[in-house]
C-alpha positions in Angstrom: 183.3 81.9 227.1 183.6 78.4 228.4 180.5 77.3 226.6 181.8 78.7 223.4 184.9 76.7 223.9 183.0 73.5 224.6 180.8 74.0 221.3 184.1 74.2 219.4 185.3 70.9 221.2 182.0 69.1 220.9 178.7 69.1 218.8 178.5 72.3 217.0 182.1 72.2 216.0 181.7 68.7 214.7 178.6 69.7 212.6 180.6 72.8 211.4 183.5 70.6 210.5 181.2 68.1 208.6 179.7 70.9 206.7 183.1 72.5 205.8 184.4 68.9 204.7 181.1 68.2 202.8 181.4 71.6 201.0 185.2 71.1 200.3 184.6 67.7 198.8 181.7 68.9 196.5 183.9 71.7 195.4 186.7 69.2 194.5 184.6 67.4 191.9 185.8 69.7 189.1 189.3 69.2 190.2 188.8 65.4 189.9 187.3 65.7 186.4 190.3 67.6 185.4 192.7 64.8 186.7 190.6 62.3 184.8 190.4 64.3 181.6 194.3 64.8 181.9 194.8 61.1 182.3 192.7 60.3 179.2 194.4 63.1 177.1 198.0 61.9 177.9 197.0 58.3 177.6 195.8 58.9 174.1 198.7 61.5 173.1 201.4 60.3 175.1 203.1 57.0 174.1 203.9 54.8 177.1 201.7 56.7 179.5 199.8 53.6 180.5 202.8 51.7 181.5 204.3 50.3 184.8 207.4 52.7 184.3 205.1 55.8 184.0 203.0 54.6 186.9 206.2 54.2 189.1 207.5 57.7 188.0 204.1 59.4 188.9 203.7 57.7 192.4 207.4 58.3 193.3 207.6 62.0 192.2 204.3 62.7 193.7 205.5 61.1 197.2 208.3 63.5 197.8 206.2 66.9 197.4 203.1 65.4 198.6 204.7 64.8 201.9 205.5 68.6 202.3 202.2 69.5 200.8 200.3 67.6 203.6 202.2 69.8 206.3 201.5 73.0 204.2 197.8 71.9 204.1 197.5 72.2 207.8 199.3 75.4 207.9 197.3 77.1 205.1 193.8 76.0 206.4 194.8 77.5 209.7 195.4 80.9 207.6 199.1 80.7 207.8 201.8 79.8 205.2 205.3 78.2 205.3 207.7 79.0 202.5 210.8 77.7 204.4 209.9 74.1 203.3 212.4 73.9 200.4 215.4 75.1 202.5 214.3 72.8 205.5 214.0 69.9 203.0 217.5 70.7 201.6 219.0 71.1 205.0 217.4 68.0 206.2 218.5 66.1 203.2 222.0 67.0 203.6 221.8 66.1 207.2 220.8 62.7 206.3 223.4 62.1 203.7 226.1 63.4 205.9 225.2 61.2 208.9 224.8 58.2 206.8 228.1 58.8 205.1 229.8 59.2 208.6 228.1 56.4 210.2 228.3 53.7 207.5 231.6 51.9 207.0 230.8 49.4 204.3 229.6 46.4 206.7 226.1 45.0 206.1 223.3 46.9 204.5 223.1 49.4 207.2 219.5 49.2 207.9 219.7 50.4 211.4 221.6 53.4 210.4 219.1 54.3 208.0 216.5 53.9 210.6 218.2 56.1 213.2 219.2 58.8 210.6 215.5 59.1 209.5 214.3 59.7 213.1 217.1 62.3 213.5 216.4 64.1 210.3 212.6 64.3 211.1 213.5 65.8 214.6 215.7 68.3 212.7 212.9 69.4 210.4 210.5 69.6 213.3 213.0 71.8 215.2 213.1 74.2 212.3 209.3 74.3 212.2 209.3 74.8 216.0 211.5 77.8 215.5 209.1 79.3 212.8 206.2 78.5 215.1 207.6 80.3 218.3 208.7 83.4 216.4 205.3 83.8 214.7 203.2 83.1 217.8 205.3 84.8 220.4 206.6 87.9 218.5 203.1 88.0 216.2 205.1 88.5 213.0 203.7 87.5 209.8 204.2 83.9 208.8 205.2 85.0 205.3 208.0 87.0 206.7 209.1 84.6 209.4 209.3 81.8 206.9 210.9 83.8 204.3 213.7 84.6 206.8 214.0 81.0 207.8 214.2 80.0 204.2 217.3 82.2 203.6 218.9 81.2 206.8 218.6 77.4 206.3 219.5 77.7 202.7 222.7 79.4 203.7 223.5 76.7 206.2 222.7 74.0 203.5 225.1 75.7 201.2 227.8 75.7 203.9 227.1 71.9 204.8 227.3 71.0 201.1 230.8 72.4 200.6 232.0 71.5 204.2 230.8 67.8 204.2 230.8 66.0 201.0 228.4 63.0 200.7 229.9 59.6 200.1 228.6 56.1 199.9 225.2 55.5 201.4 224.1 52.3 203.1 222.5 49.9 200.7 219.4 50.0 202.7 218.8 53.5 201.9 218.7 52.7 198.3 216.2 49.9 198.9 214.0 52.1 201.0 213.9 54.9 198.3 213.6 52.6 195.2 212.3 49.2 195.9 209.3 47.8 197.5 206.0 45.7 196.8 204.3 47.0 193.8 205.6 50.6 194.5 208.5 51.8 196.4 208.4 51.9 200.2 208.5 55.7 200.1 205.2 55.6 198.3 203.6 53.4 201.0 204.9 55.6 203.7 203.3 58.7 201.9 200.0 56.8 201.7 200.2 56.2 205.4 200.8 59.7 206.0 197.9 60.8 203.9 195.5 58.4 205.9 196.8 59.9 209.2 196.4 63.5 208.1 193.1 62.8 206.7 192.0 61.3 209.9 193.3 64.0 212.1 191.7 66.7 209.9 188.4 65.3 209.8 187.8 63.3 213.0 189.8 64.9 215.9 189.5 68.0 218.0 192.8 69.3 216.7 191.6 69.2 213.1 188.4 71.1 214.1 190.7 73.7 215.8 192.6 74.0 212.6 189.3 74.9 210.6 188.3 77.2 213.2 191.4 79.1 213.5 191.5 79.7 209.8 187.9 80.7 209.6 187.8 83.0 212.5 190.9 83.4 214.6 189.7 86.1 216.9 186.6 84.4 217.9 188.7 81.2 218.7 190.9 83.2 220.7 188.0 84.8 222.6 186.7 81.3 223.2 189.8 80.5 225.3 191.5 78.1 222.8 195.3 78.2 223.1 195.9 79.4 219.4 199.4 80.2 220.1 200.3 76.8 221.1 198.4 75.3 218.2 200.2 77.6 215.9 203.7 76.0 217.0 202.1 72.6 216.6 201.3 73.3 213.1 204.5 74.6 212.1 206.3 71.7 214.0 204.2 69.3 211.8 205.0 71.2 208.6 208.7 71.1 209.5 208.5 67.4 210.4 207.1 66.6 206.9 209.8 68.6 205.2 212.5 66.7 207.4 210.9 63.6 206.4 210.7 64.4 202.8 214.5 65.4 202.8 215.3 62.1 204.2 213.4 60.4 201.5 214.9 62.4 198.8 218.4 61.4 199.8 217.5 57.7 199.9 215.8 58.1 196.6 218.4 60.1 194.7 221.4 58.7 197.0 222.7 62.1 197.1 221.8 65.6 198.3 222.7 69.3 197.8 221.6 72.7 198.8 219.4 72.8 195.7 217.7 69.5 196.6 213.8 70.2 196.3 214.3 73.7 195.3 211.3 73.5 193.0 209.1 71.6 195.6 207.9 74.7 197.4 206.1 76.0 194.4 204.7 72.4 193.6 203.6 71.8 197.1 201.8 75.2 197.5 200.2 74.7 194.0 199.0 71.2 195.0 197.4 72.6 198.1 195.9 75.5 196.2 194.7 73.5 193.2 193.3 71.0 195.8 190.9 73.8 197.1 192.7 75.3 200.1 192.4 79.0 199.8 195.2 81.2 200.8 192.8 82.9 203.4 192.4 79.7 205.2 189.3 78.2 206.9 188.7 75.6 204.2 190.5 72.6 202.5 190.9 68.9 202.6 193.7 66.3 202.3 191.8 64.5 199.5 192.1 67.9 197.6 195.6 68.2 198.2 196.3 64.7 197.0 194.2 65.2 193.8 196.2 68.5 193.3 199.6 66.7 193.7 198.4 63.9 191.2 197.4 66.7 188.6 200.9 68.1 188.8 202.7 64.8 188.5 200.5 63.6 185.7 201.0 67.0 184.0 204.7 66.7 184.3 205.0 63.2 183.2 202.8 63.8 180.3 205.0 66.7 179.3 208.2 64.4 179.4 206.3 61.8 177.3 205.3 64.4 174.7 208.9 65.9 174.6 207.9 69.3 175.9 210.7 71.1 177.6 211.1 70.4 181.2 211.3 74.2 182.2 207.7 74.5 180.8 206.6 72.2 183.4 207.1 74.8 186.2 205.4 77.5 183.9 202.4 75.1 183.7 202.2 74.7 187.4 202.5 78.3 188.1 199.7 79.2 185.5 197.5 76.4 187.1 198.1 77.8 190.6 197.1 81.4 189.6 193.9 79.9 187.8 193.1 77.9 190.9 193.3 81.0 193.2 191.3 83.1 190.5 188.6 80.4 190.4 188.5 80.0 194.1 188.0 83.8 194.3 185.1 83.7 191.9 183.3 80.9 193.7 183.8 82.8 197.0 182.1 85.9 195.5 179.3 83.6 194.0 178.7 82.1 197.6 178.7 85.6 199.2 176.2 86.7 196.5 174.1 83.7 197.1 174.0 84.2 200.8 173.1 87.8 200.5 170.3 87.1 198.0 168.9 84.3 200.6 169.1 86.9 203.5 167.2 89.5 201.3 164.6 86.9 200.4 163.9 86.0 204.1 163.9 89.7 204.9 161.1 90.4 202.2 159.1 87.5 203.6 
């Protein structure tokens, strides 16, 4: 048992992870081509697509839901799912807005207040994630059921906060953080940093190898002596942390918050992860794929706006793209199984 665990930690796990990542990146090529094709089509048909304003809109809108999509990627690769992200984001956004309203009294730009509230908000989001992880790992309840219940509970709390504590004037520094910055807004740079960190952790660390291993064969990892329950809690804490951070950024960006903040982000975040190649069954996926999936959704939304297509149709298109992505993933999975079976038959006949 110990030797199996050591192999997961060291060489065989590293080679397994490299194989998974290599296959994942090869599988993302069609998605990248779709993104390039969409950019070309909207660049030709949508007036103003190749402008600085359009670029700023795409990068800023992508940042908000990409942050929660990063956390969701970790959870889904491990074979779980977190559908409480939207209410976590709303609750965290309201927490940030209320705290900044209470703490800022009109003196200076309030930079220290913004930093302090940002830290508090991410802690709040992490605690929500920890609650989900503990219930899932200790009580062994389905992640779908647990996070669904969590979604309802914190949506109700967000409704109560929005009525009880109205949001007033926020510190000027919050607007600067949400909307200003060199070339792109500071929130975009923060998102890029998070992408790099998540990509490194997933591809180069033992923690990342465990995420793939748990999703690929949970029972084998448990038998190998890996503390799967503890890692499950860690994953949901990370997912909650990213939702809390996204909620804080949303408040800074829009200078307000409500219980409906980020209500559509759950669908968009999961769609970005799925379109990027992470199956609902887990065991595969990449941060690069999630980034490409998020960019596809943002380009699609921006292109629809420029073409004057109803905004409600954007969610229809995202939902349809998600279903198609799951369908093609299942087709590819069946093709891989068939190829493996044919190869095994060929070796047997020899």
